[in-house]
C-alpha positions as CSV (number, residue, x, y, z in Angstrom):
1,M,-79.3,-127.9,9.8
2,I,-77.6,-124.5,10.0
3,T,-74.4,-126.2,11.2
4,R,-74.2,-128.6,8.3
5,T,-75.0,-125.7,5.9
6,L,-72.1,-123.8,7.2
7,V,-69.8,-126.7,7.1
8,A,-70.8,-127.3,3.4
9,L,-70.2,-123.7,2.7
10,A,-66.8,-123.5,4.3
11,C,-65.9,-126.6,2.2
12,V,-66.9,-124.8,-1.0
13,L,-65.1,-121.5,0.0
14,S,-62.0,-123.2,0.9
15,T,-62.0,-124.9,-2.6
16,L,-62.8,-121.5,-4.2
17,V,-60.2,-119.6,-2.5
18,G,-57.5,-122.2,-2.9
19,A,-57.0,-122.9,0.9
20,P,-54.9,-126.0,1.7
21,A,-56.9,-129.0,1.9
22,Y,-56.2,-129.7,5.5
23,A,-57.4,-126.3,6.5
24,S,-60.9,-127.1,5.6
25,P,-63.4,-128.7,8.1
26,C,-64.5,-131.3,5.6
27,T,-61.2,-133.3,5.6
28,T,-59.4,-136.0,7.5
29,P,-59.0,-135.5,11.2
30,S,-55.9,-133.6,11.9
31,I,-54.0,-131.3,14.1
32,D,-52.6,-128.4,12.0
33,G,-52.8,-130.6,9.0
34,Y,-50.8,-133.5,10.7
35,T,-53.0,-136.6,10.4
36,Q,-50.8,-139.4,11.8
37,W,-50.4,-139.0,15.7
38,L,-50.1,-142.7,16.7
39,A,-49.6,-144.9,19.6
40,S,-46.6,-147.2,18.7
41,G,-47.5,-150.2,21.0
42,E,-44.1,-149.7,22.9
43,G,-44.6,-149.2,26.5
44,T,-48.0,-149.4,28.4
45,T,-50.1,-146.6,26.9
46,V,-53.8,-145.8,26.5
47,P,-54.5,-146.1,23.6
48,A,-52.1,-149.0,23.2
49,T,-51.9,-148.8,19.3
50,G,-53.6,-146.6,16.6
51,S,-54.6,-143.1,16.3
52,L,-54.2,-140.7,19.3
53,L,-56.6,-138.3,17.6
54,V,-59.9,-137.5,19.4
55,R,-62.6,-135.0,18.8
56,Q,-61.9,-131.8,20.9
57,G,-64.5,-129.0,20.3
58,H,-64.5,-128.0,16.7
59,G,-61.2,-129.7,16.0
60,Y,-59.0,-132.5,17.2
61,A,-56.5,-133.2,19.9
62,A,-54.0,-136.1,20.2
63,K,-54.2,-137.6,23.4
64,V,-52.2,-140.5,25.2
65,A,-51.6,-141.8,28.7
66,F,-48.0,-143.2,29.5
67,L,-48.5,-145.8,32.3
68,N,-45.8,-147.4,34.6
69,A,-42.0,-146.7,34.9
70,E,-41.0,-147.9,31.5
71,W,-40.2,-146.2,28.1
72,H,-43.1,-145.2,26.1
73,V,-43.4,-144.2,22.5
74,A,-45.9,-141.9,20.6
75,V,-45.3,-141.1,17.0
76,L,-46.1,-138.2,14.7
77,W,-45.2,-138.8,11.0
78,L,-44.4,-135.3,9.5
79,G,-45.4,-136.1,6.0
80,N,-48.7,-137.9,7.0
81,Q,-47.3,-141.3,5.8
82,F,-44.5,-143.6,6.9
83,D,-42.3,-143.3,3.7
84,A,-42.5,-139.7,3.7
85,Q,-39.6,-137.4,4.7
86,A,-39.0,-133.6,5.2
87,D,-35.8,-131.5,4.6
88,L,-36.0,-129.3,7.8
89,T,-32.4,-127.8,7.4
90,R,-33.8,-124.3,6.9
91,S,-36.3,-124.6,9.6
92,K,-35.7,-122.8,12.9
93,G,-37.7,-125.1,14.9
94,F,-41.3,-125.9,15.9
95,A,-43.9,-124.6,18.1
96,L,-46.0,-127.2,20.1
97,T,-49.1,-126.6,21.9
98,Y,-49.6,-129.2,24.6
99,S,-50.1,-130.3,28.2
100,A,-48.0,-132.9,30.0
101,T,-48.1,-134.0,33.8
102,D,-44.3,-135.0,33.7
103,D,-41.2,-134.3,31.7
104,L,-40.6,-136.2,28.3
105,Y,-38.6,-136.0,25.2
106,V,-39.1,-135.7,21.6
107,Q,-36.9,-137.6,19.3
108,L,-36.2,-136.1,15.7
109,R,-36.2,-139.3,13.7
110,P,-34.7,-139.4,10.2
111,A,-35.9,-141.8,7.7
112,S,-32.1,-143.0,7.2
113,H,-32.0,-143.9,10.7
114,W,-35.6,-144.5,11.9
115,S,-35.3,-147.6,14.0
116,G,-33.8,-147.8,17.6
117,G,-33.7,-145.5,20.5
118,D,-30.3,-143.8,19.7
119,K,-31.8,-140.6,18.6
120,W,-31.3,-136.8,19.1
121,V,-33.6,-135.6,21.6
122,T,-34.9,-132.4,23.3
123,K,-36.6,-132.1,26.5
124,I,-40.4,-131.3,26.6
125,P,-41.1,-129.9,30.0
126,A,-44.2,-130.7,32.2
127,T,-46.9,-128.1,32.2
128,G,-48.7,-129.3,35.5
129,G,-51.5,-130.4,33.0
130,K,-52.3,-127.0,31.7
131,I,-52.2,-126.4,27.9
132,V,-49.2,-124.2,26.9
133,K,-47.6,-123.3,23.6
134,R,-43.8,-123.5,23.5
135,F,-41.1,-123.1,20.8
136,F,-38.4,-125.8,20.4
137,S,-35.3,-124.7,18.4
138,F,-33.6,-126.9,15.8
139,A,-30.3,-125.3,16.8
140,P,-27.9,-128.3,17.2
141,T,-27.0,-127.0,20.8
142,S,-30.7,-127.4,21.9
143,W,-30.5,-131.3,21.3
144,T,-28.7,-134.1,23.0
145,W,-29.0,-137.8,23.3
146,L,-29.9,-140.0,26.4
147,P,-27.1,-142.5,27.5
148,E,-29.7,-145.0,28.4
149,L,-30.9,-145.1,24.9
150,G,-27.5,-144.6,23.2
151,Q,-25.6,-142.2,21.1
152,P,-26.8,-141.5,17.5
153,S,-24.3,-142.6,14.8
154,Y,-25.3,-139.4,12.8
155,S,-25.0,-135.8,13.3
156,F,-28.0,-133.8,14.4
157,P,-27.8,-131.6,11.0
158,Q,-28.1,-134.9,9.2
159,A,-31.2,-135.6,11.1
160,L,-32.7,-132.6,9.6
161,T,-32.0,-133.6,6.1
162,D,-34.4,-136.4,5.8
163,A,-36.7,-136.0,9.0
164,R,-39.4,-138.6,9.0
165,G,-41.1,-138.0,12.3
166,L,-41.2,-136.6,15.8
167,V,-41.3,-139.4,18.3
168,F,-42.4,-138.5,21.9
169,V,-40.8,-140.8,24.5
170,G,-40.8,-140.9,28.3
171,K,-40.0,-143.3,31.1
172,T,-42.8,-142.1,33.6
173,A,-46.4,-142.2,33.9
174,N,-47.7,-139.0,32.0
175,Q,-50.9,-137.7,30.5
176,L,-50.4,-136.0,27.3
177,D,-52.7,-133.8,25.2
178,F,-51.3,-132.2,22.0
179,R,-53.3,-129.6,20.5
180,G,-51.1,-127.7,17.9
181,L,-47.8,-128.1,16.0
182,Q,-46.4,-125.7,13.6
183,V,-43.0,-126.4,12.1
184,D,-41.1,-123.3,10.8
185,G,-41.1,-123.4,7.2
186,Y,-42.7,-126.5,6.5
187,R,-46.4,-127.5,5.8
188,P,-47.5,-131.3,5.9
189,P,-48.7,-132.6,2.7
190,H,-52.4,-133.5,2.4
191,V,-52.5,-137.1,1.5
C-alpha cells in the first residue's frame, strides 16, 4: 500500500515539476528513457526476438545471450521508434553501463544506410561479467569497419547526421546485460 502511494506521488510530482515523462516511474519500461532494446532474430540469441527489457530492482535492464559462433544482432532504436533519427554531430559520444562475457562491437547505423553489415563500429570490451560504465567517443578515429562485414559506402561523420540506432553485434557466445546509456547532448523522445 505504501509503495503504491509513493509511486502515485512520484508520478504527480514529476508532472508538477515538469520532469521528462521517461524519468517518471509510471511510464513505459526503459533504460534512461530508451524503450526499444530489441533482439533482431539474427543469430541464435535468447530471447530470439522482441524486447530485451527485464525488471531489475526498481528499474530495467536489457539482457540478451548470444549463442554459438555466428554473427548476432541486438538493436537499440535511439528515437524509440524505427523511423526516428537523431543528429549526433555535436555529441562527444556515449556512456554505456553494461556487462559482457566477451568482446563485441557496436555499429552506429544511420537511417540512410540502415540495412546490411557494412557499418562503422567501435569495440565494446568484455568486462568479465562485471557491470562497468565506459565512455565511447564519437571521434572518427575511434571507429572502424570490419572486413568480414564490408566497408561502409559513407563516412562516419555522415552516419552521425541521421543516426537511427546503436546495433550491438558479435560473433562469439556472450552474456550481455545493459543497465545505462547516456548519449552526450541527446535525450530520447518519449513516444
